[in-house]
Structure formats: structure tokens, C-alpha cells
C-alpha positions as CSV (number, residue, x, y, z in Angstrom):
1,E,105.0,126.3,132.3
2,A,101.9,124.1,132.4
3,G,102.9,120.5,132.1
4,G,106.5,121.2,133.2
5,I,107.9,121.8,129.7
6,T,109.4,124.8,128.0
7,Q,106.6,126.0,125.6
8,H,108.2,129.4,124.8
9,I,111.5,130.4,123.4
10,G,113.7,132.5,125.7
11,A,116.9,134.5,125.3
12,Y,119.3,135.7,128.1
13,R,123.0,136.5,128.7
14,V,125.6,135.0,131.0
15,K,129.0,136.6,131.8
16,I,132.1,134.4,131.9
17,N,135.7,135.6,132.1
18,D,134.7,139.2,130.9
19,Q,132.9,137.6,127.9
20,D,129.2,137.5,127.3
21,I,127.4,134.4,126.2
22,T,123.8,134.6,124.9
23,F,121.6,131.6,125.3
24,L,118.5,130.8,123.3
25,D,116.4,128.3,125.1
26,T,114.1,126.3,122.7
27,P,111.5,123.6,123.6
28,G,112.7,120.1,123.1
29,H,109.3,118.4,122.4
30,E,108.1,117.2,119.1
31,A,105.5,120.0,118.4
32,F,108.2,122.7,118.4
33,T,110.3,121.6,115.3
34,A,109.9,125.0,113.7
35,M,111.1,126.8,116.8
36,R,114.2,124.6,117.0
37,A,114.9,125.1,113.3
38,R,114.6,128.9,113.7
39,G,116.9,128.8,116.8
40,S,119.6,126.8,114.8
41,Q,119.6,129.5,112.1
42,V,120.5,132.4,114.4
43,T,122.9,130.6,116.7
44,D,126.7,130.1,116.6
45,V,126.9,127.0,118.8
46,I,124.2,124.4,119.6
47,V,124.2,122.9,123.1
48,L,122.6,119.5,122.8
49,V,121.1,118.6,126.2
50,V,120.5,114.8,126.8
51,A,119.4,113.3,130.2
52,A,121.9,110.8,131.6
53,D,119.2,108.6,133.0
54,S,117.2,108.5,129.7
55,M,118.2,107.8,126.1
56,V,118.7,109.7,122.8
57,M,115.1,110.6,121.8
58,P,113.8,111.3,118.3
59,Q,113.9,115.0,119.0
60,T,117.6,114.7,119.9
61,V,118.3,113.0,116.5
62,E,116.3,115.8,114.8
63,C,118.5,118.4,116.6
64,I,121.7,116.6,115.4
65,E,120.4,116.6,111.9
66,L,119.6,120.3,112.2
67,A,123.1,121.1,113.4
68,K,124.6,119.2,110.5
69,R,122.3,120.8,107.9
70,E,122.9,124.3,109.2
71,K,126.7,123.5,109.7
72,V,126.5,124.7,113.3
73,P,129.2,123.4,115.8
74,M,127.8,121.4,118.7
75,V,128.6,120.9,122.4
76,V,126.9,118.0,124.1
77,A,125.7,118.6,127.7
78,I,124.8,115.3,129.5
79,T,122.5,116.5,132.3
80,K,121.0,114.8,135.5
81,I,124.5,113.4,136.2
82,D,123.8,113.5,140.0
83,L,121.1,110.8,139.7
84,P,122.0,107.2,140.8
85,T,120.5,105.9,137.6
86,A,122.8,108.2,135.4
87,N,124.7,106.3,132.7
88,P,126.6,108.9,130.6
89,D,128.6,106.2,128.7
90,K,125.3,104.8,127.3
91,I,124.4,108.2,126.0
92,R,127.8,108.7,124.4
93,A,127.4,105.3,122.7
94,Q,124.0,106.2,121.4
95,L,125.3,109.6,120.1
96,A,128.2,107.8,118.4
97,E,125.7,105.5,116.6
98,R,124.2,108.7,115.1
99,G,127.5,110.2,114.0
100,V,128.3,112.4,117.0
101,E,131.8,111.4,118.2
102,V,132.6,113.0,121.6
103,E,136.2,114.1,122.6
104,Q,136.3,111.5,125.4
105,W,136.0,108.7,122.8
106,G,138.5,110.3,120.3
107,G,136.0,112.5,118.5
108,T,135.8,116.2,117.9
109,T,132.6,117.1,119.7
110,S,133.0,118.6,123.2
111,C,131.0,116.8,125.9
112,V,130.4,118.1,129.4
113,E,128.6,116.2,132.2
114,V,126.4,118.7,134.2
115,S,123.7,118.7,136.9
116,A,121.1,121.5,137.1
117,R,120.3,120.5,140.7
118,T,123.9,120.7,142.1
119,G,125.5,123.0,139.6
120,Q,128.2,120.4,138.8
121,G,130.0,121.0,135.4
122,M,128.3,124.4,134.7
123,D,131.5,126.4,134.8
124,Q,133.2,123.8,132.5
125,L,130.2,124.1,130.1
126,L,130.5,127.9,130.0
127,E,134.3,127.7,129.4
128,T,133.8,125.1,126.7
129,L,131.4,127.5,124.9
130,A,133.8,130.4,125.3
131,L,136.5,128.3,123.7
132,E,134.2,127.3,120.8
133,A,133.6,131.0,120.2
134,E,137.3,131.8,120.1
135,V,138.0,128.9,117.7
136,Q,135.3,130.2,115.3
137,E,136.6,133.8,115.5
138,L,133.1,135.2,115.5
139,K,133.0,138.9,114.5
140,A,130.4,141.6,113.8
141,N,130.5,145.3,113.0
142,P,129.1,147.3,116.0
143,D,129.1,150.6,113.9
144,A,126.8,149.3,111.1
145,H,123.0,149.7,110.9
146,A,121.6,147.1,113.2
147,R,120.2,143.8,111.9
148,G,118.6,141.1,114.0
149,A,116.1,138.3,114.2
150,V,112.8,138.0,116.0
151,V,113.2,135.2,118.6
152,E,109.7,135.6,120.1
153,S,106.8,138.1,119.8
154,K,103.7,138.9,121.9
155,L,101.0,141.5,122.3
156,D,101.1,143.1,125.8
157,V,97.9,144.7,127.0
158,G,99.7,147.8,128.5
159,K,102.8,148.1,126.2
160,G,101.4,146.9,122.8
161,S,103.3,144.7,120.3
162,M,106.7,143.7,121.6
163,A,109.3,141.2,120.4
164,T,112.5,139.5,121.7
165,I,115.2,140.5,119.2
166,L,118.7,138.9,118.9
167,V,120.9,141.6,117.4
168,Q,123.2,139.9,114.9
169,N,125.1,142.8,113.4
170,G,125.4,146.5,114.2
171,T,124.2,148.3,117.4
172,L,120.4,148.9,118.0
173,H,119.6,152.2,119.6
174,V,116.5,153.7,121.0
175,G,114.8,155.8,118.3
176,D,116.1,153.7,115.3
177,P,113.5,153.3,112.5
178,F,113.2,149.7,111.3
179,V,111.4,147.2,109.1
180,C,110.4,143.8,110.6
181,G,108.6,141.4,108.3
182,I,105.5,143.1,107.1
183,Y,105.6,145.8,109.8
184,A,107.5,149.0,110.3
185,G,108.3,150.9,113.5
186,R,110.7,153.0,115.6
187,V,112.4,151.6,118.7
188,R,110.5,153.3,121.7
189,A,112.2,151.3,124.4
190,M,114.4,148.2,125.0
191,F,114.7,145.9,128.0
192,N,117.1,143.1,128.9
193,E,115.8,139.7,130.3
194,R,115.8,141.2,133.9
195,G,113.4,144.1,132.8
196,E,116.2,146.7,132.9
197,Q,116.0,149.5,130.3
198,L,118.7,149.7,127.7
199,K,119.7,152.6,125.4
200,A,121.9,150.6,123.0
201,V,122.2,146.9,122.3
202,P,125.5,145.6,120.7
203,P,125.8,142.5,118.4
204,S,125.0,139.0,119.7
205,S,122.8,140.4,122.5
206,P,119.1,139.7,123.1
207,C,116.6,142.4,124.1
208,Q,112.9,143.1,124.2
209,V,111.9,145.9,121.8
210,L,108.8,148.1,121.9
211,G,107.6,150.3,119.0
212,F,106.2,147.9,116.4
213,D,103.0,148.9,114.5
214,G,101.9,145.2,114.5
215,T,103.0,141.9,116.1
216,P,105.8,140.4,113.9
217,Q,106.2,136.7,113.4
218,A,108.9,134.8,115.2
219,G,111.7,134.3,112.7
220,D,111.2,137.7,110.9
221,D,114.3,139.8,110.3
222,L,114.6,143.2,111.9
223,I,116.5,145.7,109.7
224,V,117.3,149.3,110.7
225,V,116.7,151.8,107.9
226,D,117.5,155.5,107.4
227,D,114.1,157.0,108.2
228,E,110.5,156.1,109.1
229,K,109.1,157.0,105.7
230,T,111.5,154.4,104.0
231,A,110.5,151.9,106.7
232,R,106.7,152.4,106.0
233,E,107.2,152.1,102.2
234,I,109.2,148.9,102.5
235,A,106.7,147.4,105.0
236,S,103.7,148.3,102.8
237,K,105.3,146.5,99.8
238,C,106.1,143.5,101.9
239,R,102.4,143.4,103.1
240,M,101.1,143.5,99.6
241,A,103.4,140.7,98.5
242,A,102.4,138.6,101.5
243,R,98.7,139.2,100.8
244,E,99.2,138.2,97.2
245,R,101.0,135.0,98.2
246,D,98.2,134.2,100.7
247,L,95.5,134.7,98.1
248,R,97.3,132.6,95.5
249,A,97.7,129.8,97.9
250,R,94.1,129.9,99.0
251,K,92.8,129.9,95.4
252,T,94.9,126.8,94.6
253,V,93.4,125.0,97.5
254,S,89.8,126.1,97.2
255,L,89.3,125.9,93.4
256,E,91.3,122.9,92.4
257,N,91.9,120.5,95.3
258,S,88.8,121.1,97.3
259,F,86.4,121.1,94.3
260,N,87.7,117.8,93.0
261,D,87.8,116.1,96.4
262,K,84.3,117.3,97.4
263,K,83.0,116.2,94.0
264,E,84.3,112.7,94.7
265,G,82.9,112.8,98.3
266,K,86.4,112.4,99.7
267,L,87.0,115.6,101.8
268,S,85.7,117.0,105.0
269,E,87.1,120.2,106.5
270,L,87.9,121.4,110.0
271,N,88.5,125.2,110.1
272,L,90.5,126.5,113.0
273,I,91.5,130.0,114.3
274,V,94.6,129.8,116.5
275,K,95.4,132.5,119.0
276,A,98.3,132.4,121.5
277,D,100.0,134.6,124.0
278,V,103.3,134.5,122.0
279,G,104.2,134.0,118.3
280,G,106.3,130.9,118.7
281,S,103.5,129.0,120.4
282,A,101.0,130.1,117.7
283,E,103.4,128.9,115.1
284,A,104.1,125.5,116.8
285,L,100.4,124.9,117.5
286,A,99.3,125.8,113.9
287,A,102.1,123.6,112.4
288,S,101.2,120.6,114.6
289,L,97.5,120.9,113.9
290,E,98.0,121.2,110.1
291,K,100.0,117.9,110.2
292,L,96.7,116.2,111.2
293,T,95.4,116.8,107.6
294,N,94.9,113.6,105.6
295,R,93.3,112.5,102.4
296,E,89.8,112.6,103.9
297,V,89.9,115.5,106.4
298,R,91.7,118.8,105.8
299,V,92.6,120.9,108.9
300,N,92.6,124.5,107.7
301,I,94.3,127.2,109.9
302,I,92.3,130.2,108.5
303,R,94.0,132.6,111.0
304,K,96.8,132.4,113.5
305,G,97.8,135.3,115.6
306,V,99.2,136.7,118.9
307,G,97.1,138.3,121.6
308,T,93.6,138.1,122.9
309,I,90.6,137.0,120.9
310,T,88.8,139.9,119.2
311,E,85.4,140.5,117.6
312,S,87.1,140.1,114.2
313,D,88.1,136.6,115.1
314,I,84.5,135.7,116.2
315,L,83.1,137.2,112.9
316,L,85.6,135.2,110.8
317,A,84.8,132.0,112.8
318,T,81.0,132.6,112.1
319,T,81.6,133.1,108.4
320,A,84.0,130.1,108.0
321,S,82.2,127.8,110.6
322,A,85.5,127.6,112.5
323,I,86.5,126.6,116.0
324,I,88.7,129.1,117.9
325,V,91.7,127.5,119.7
326,S,93.0,129.8,122.5
327,F,96.5,129.0,124.1
328,H,97.4,130.7,127.4
329,L,94.7,133.3,126.9
330,M,91.4,134.1,128.6
331,P,88.8,135.8,126.3
332,S,86.9,138.7,127.9
333,L,83.3,138.4,129.1
334,S,82.0,140.4,126.2
335,I,83.9,138.1,123.7
336,R,82.6,135.0,125.4
337,E,79.0,136.3,125.3
338,M,79.4,137.2,121.6
339,A,80.8,133.7,120.8
340,Q,77.9,132.0,122.7
341,K,75.4,134.2,120.8
342,E,77.0,133.3,117.4
343,G,77.3,129.6,118.3
344,I,81.1,129.7,118.1
345,E,83.2,127.3,120.3
346,I,86.3,128.7,122.0
347,R,88.6,126.0,123.3
348,N,91.1,127.2,126.0
349,Y,94.4,125.3,126.5
350,R,97.5,125.6,128.7
351,V,99.4,122.5,127.4
352,I,100.0,122.1,123.7
353,Y,99.6,118.3,123.7
354,D,96.1,118.5,125.2
355,C,95.0,120.7,122.2
356,I,96.6,118.4,119.6
357,E,94.9,115.4,121.2
358,D,91.5,117.1,121.2
359,I,91.8,118.2,117.5
360,K,93.1,114.7,116.6
361,N,89.9,113.2,118.1
362,A,87.8,115.7,116.2
363,V,89.5,114.8,112.9
364,E,89.1,111.1,113.6
365,G,85.4,111.8,114.2
366,L,85.1,113.2,110.7
367,L,86.7,110.1,109.1
368,K,84.3,107.8,107.3
369,P,83.8,104.5,109.3
370,I,84.7,101.1,107.9
371,M,81.9,98.6,107.3
372,R,83.0,95.3,108.8
373,E,81.2,91.9,108.8
374,E,80.4,90.3,112.1
375,L,79.4,86.6,111.8
376,S,76.4,85.8,113.9
377,G,75.3,82.3,113.0
378,E,75.3,79.3,110.6
379,A,72.4,77.0,109.5
380,E,72.1,73.9,107.2
381,I,69.2,73.5,104.8
382,R,67.5,70.1,105.6
383,Q,64.4,70.5,103.4
384,V,63.0,73.0,100.9
385,F,59.3,73.8,100.9
386,K,57.4,75.6,98.1
387,I,54.7,77.8,99.5
388,P,52.1,79.3,97.1
389,K,52.3,83.1,96.7
390,I,55.4,83.2,98.9
391,G,58.0,81.1,97.2
392,L,60.7,78.8,98.5
393,I,61.2,78.4,102.3
394,A,64.3,76.7,103.6
395,G,63.7,74.3,106.5
396,C,66.9,74.6,108.5
397,M,68.8,73.4,111.5
398,V,70.9,76.2,113.3
399,T,74.3,74.6,113.7
400,D,76.2,77.5,115.2
401,G,75.6,80.9,116.9
402,E,72.2,82.5,116.3
403,V,70.0,83.2,113.3
404,D,68.6,86.8,113.4
405,R,65.8,88.3,111.4
406,T,67.8,91.4,110.6
407,S,70.9,89.5,109.3
408,H,72.5,89.4,105.9
409,V,72.9,85.8,104.5
410,R,75.5,84.1,102.2
411,V,74.5,80.9,100.5
412,Y,77.2,78.2,100.1
413,R,77.0,74.9,98.2
414,N,79.9,72.4,98.7
415,G,82.0,75.2,100.2
416,V,81.5,77.5,97.1
417,E,79.7,80.9,97.6
418,L,76.6,81.2,95.4
419,G,75.2,84.6,96.4
420,T,74.3,87.1,99.2
421,T,70.8,88.2,100.3
422,V,68.9,89.1,103.4
423,V,66.4,87.3,105.7
424,Q,62.8,88.0,104.6
425,S,61.0,85.8,107.1
426,L,61.9,83.7,110.1
427,K,59.5,81.1,111.6
428,R,59.7,78.6,114.5
429,M,57.0,76.1,114.1
430,K,54.2,78.4,112.7
431,D,55.2,81.5,114.7
432,D,57.1,84.5,113.4
433,V,60.2,85.0,115.6
434,K,63.1,87.5,115.9
435,S,65.8,85.0,116.4
436,V,66.5,81.2,116.6
437,A,69.4,79.8,118.8
438,R,71.8,77.0,118.0
439,G,70.3,73.4,118.0
440,F,66.8,74.5,117.0
441,E,64.9,74.1,113.7
442,C,63.3,77.0,111.8
443,G,61.9,78.1,108.4
444,I,63.8,80.8,106.6
445,G,62.6,82.9,103.7
446,L,65.4,84.5,101.6
447,K,64.5,87.8,99.9
448,G,64.6,87.5,96.0
449,Y,66.6,84.3,96.2
450,E,65.3,81.0,94.8
451,D,68.4,78.9,94.1
452,I,68.5,76.8,97.2
453,K,68.8,73.0,97.7
454,E,69.0,70.6,100.5
455,G,72.5,70.4,102.0
456,D,73.3,74.1,101.3
457,S,74.9,76.1,104.1
458,L,73.7,79.5,105.1
459,I,76.2,81.9,106.9
460,F,74.5,84.8,108.7
461,F,76.4,88.1,109.3
462,K,75.7,91.8,110.2
463,E,77.4,94.8,108.8
464,V,78.9,96.9,111.7
465,K,80.4,100.4,111.4
466,V,83.8,100.6,112.9
467,A,85.4,104.0,113.6
468,R,88.7,104.7,111.9
469,T,91.8,106.4,113.4
470,L,94.5,108.5,111.8
471,K,96.8,105.4,112.1
472,D,94.3,103.5,109.9
473,V,94.4,106.2,107.3
474,A,98.2,106.3,107.3
475,R,98.3,102.5,106.9
476,E,95.8,102.6,104.0
477,E,97.9,105.3,102.3
478,A,101.1,103.2,102.8
479,E,99.4,100.1,101.4
480,E,98.1,102.0,98.3
481,K,101.5,103.5,97.8
482,A,103.2,100.1,98.0
483,K,100.6,98.6,95.6
484,K,101.1,101.4,93.1
485,T,104.9,101.0,93.3
486,A,104.6,97.2,92.7
487,E,102.3,97.9,89.7
488,E,104.8,100.3,88.2
489,E,107.6,97.8,88.7
490,V,105.6,95.1,86.9
491,K,104.9,97.5,84.0
């Protein structure tokens, strides 16, 4: 994968002592929380992989919490044990701090030291998993109607919509009619992870299935029914229910929140269409981008889908003023020309973090800047002159920095602020000047301000726009929340 990380979810089988073990490989990085959560819901044992030369990362902690929440048994695999910097005891100690007591330290969680490079400990890991399965007494009925979960889905140019299915109960046969999410279909063909065709798939086995009438979402349930007519009727009702939910959610956002926020001048919007090669990537990308929403800028994912960019996507982007985010796809020449003609930007990415960083920068560009004061100089009034038709002029000595004609001015008397105004005129001798440096005398006219006396101090400053970041917004929200909590406590 681009960037050297797993960005898709995979499923494959391994044989050990006449038993089959099915592995689901989920990405470990932060953006793929939803994919890991989905994996934990369909698995019987979680293998928690931690590098021996590293430490327990936030994603590792999240996986531990997932395992506890879903009540799934866990086996710890400490990898990269062949490296000279490997320190497995440090990893065990960090796991113990987070409530994972390994067997070597008197706990109940199995822990195996492995190396992907040398193969050390792999047999022991497989045996440990087989033992875990025996202890759990995992059972399924192979004679029932098949039921499974979509692990991953994609749109293949030659084969159409296809999905990786993990059969959880019953046996899936070629020709079986089924419902999957909002789509129906009939199993046209099935393949294992090596591309070999299968006629029947027993429980706890993964396979790629062809025969969907649309691309299902990763996480959808596949349920075999009696006939195709029943499948189509159920799928039609599910589609109507999904459309109704979608419309209801959109109405709530557009009529209530958006109207009020826009009325107060608070909200900017960034509309995105997300298209990816597989469903899991589209889901992970959309979820990560939606997290960039804050009280000033809303990131709207108006469509997320699997497969190449279509004319429909371009038309929707034109209507909604959206940017199209393409992941592991290359739009055709005709689509690129259409997008250019309509003025629609298509951003192509191969690494999910590059995309998140770009959209984050775009969101920060929509944030309102902070106005900050930048001190430029200080002057002391030595004498006040009254000029007919002009008013009072302050004869000053510049004591610090530089006095600029475009500056704002604060007037102080005995250290107390009297008011704020701007420079109306600035003279050196009898000439108009743009600025006067420290150590020189000058005459300053203050716009609409007459209350000045000898000995007053003038502080000069400029208002500078400073760009804000998402961290600034998060800090402001935290400060407001803390202030609100303090006020409630006082009440």
C-alpha cells in the first residue's frame, strides 16, 4: 500500500492441525477506527499486535477498549522480537498499566513473541488461537440459511459489484438469493483469497461474492432468503427506510442548525464528495473528514461511494459547489474534461493522511482570523498647540519604536487609559511625513480627540490579522466550556 500501511481490510484462511483459522486484517492507524470496530464485532478472538521496539500507542489502547466493550477474548502478539532494540517486558508492563495482564506475569491473557521477518513464534501463535477457539466451544449450524457480514466491498470494472463476505452461520452456495443492506442479489460466483472458485462456503469462512445489484457498505449483513422476489421486496423497503432517514437528517441540519448559524454569521461550509476503490476506505475517509467540522466550518460529506467518478458525481458537485475527493482511483479523460468545463476540482490521493491534511488546511483557511494588536511605538506629549480650523496638535518626543501615520493610538494619563483613536496628521518640522523614528520630535494630530495634556503618553499599535488553526478553535471551545461550568457552579 502507498505509505507502507494497511489501508484496506483483508480476510484469509490458514490451516493448523486440520483446523481452519480465518484472519481479518484491519488497519491500525487512527483514521480507521470504524473499520476496527466493525472487525471486532464479527470476530471471535482479537490478536493485538504491538511492536517490541515501540510502545503501546493510542490506537492499541483503543483496540483494548474495543475488545472489552465487545467482550471478545484477546491474544497479544509482540512482534519485531528479532530486532536488537526489542524490549518485550516494557510492552508487557505498559499493557498491565491498561488492564491487560499477560500469562507470563500471572494474568489470563495469552502473549506470544513473534517475528514476521524470521517466522519465530508464528506456530505458537496459531496453536494459541486454536486453543482459544476450543475453550470458547465456537459452534455454527452449516445446514441453515447462510448469514454473514460484509468485510469489504468494491466495484470491479469487469465483474461489477463484489464484496468480501465472512460467513457466520449456515453454508453459502452459488445461486443463493440474498439481501445485503439496501441491495438484493443472487450469488453468481464465489472466490477464496487466492482467486480460486468456490461452490459452497461453510461457517467462519471468508469469500468474495459476485451477484449484487449495487455495491453494499462494509458492515452490512448478508442474509440468504427463499427466493429472489422476497429479496427484492425486502431490499426495496430497506432502501425507502434509508432514504427517509437520510432526508430527515438533512432537513434537521439545513433548516435548523444551518439557518441559525448562518444568520449569526458563524458558519462556513465545505462540501465534499468522497469516492474510493473500496467501501472501507470510503467510510474511513468520510469519517475522518467529518471530524474536522467545528463551530465555524462544517464539513459536509454529501456523497460517499465506491468505484470510479461518474457524470452524476460531477453534476452533484456543480449543484452543491463541492470538491471531489478521489482515493486510489483515476477518473477517465471524459470525466476530467467535464470537471474542468464545470469548474469542479477533483483531488486524487493514494495515502489517507495526505487527504486529511489537505482538507484540514482548507478548513483552517475558512476560519475567521483573529485581530491582534502589534505595538509599534510610544511618544510623550511635551507641548500642546491649538491651530485654528484644525484643532489641537500634540508636540511629541518619540521615546520608543516608531510612530506611523497609519497607526491606532491609545492615550494614557498617569498610567490610566483615557481613550483610543487614530493618527490624523503627522509632521516633522513643517513637512508631512509617513513615520518618525525614536529620538525625534514631531507634531501629531489625533482624529476626533481633544482631551490631551502635556505629560500624556501615546501608545501606537496596528491591528494585524492572524490565521487561526483547528487547535485554536478547540482551545476556545474548551475555555468557553470551562467558563460556562464555573458560572453554573457559582449559580
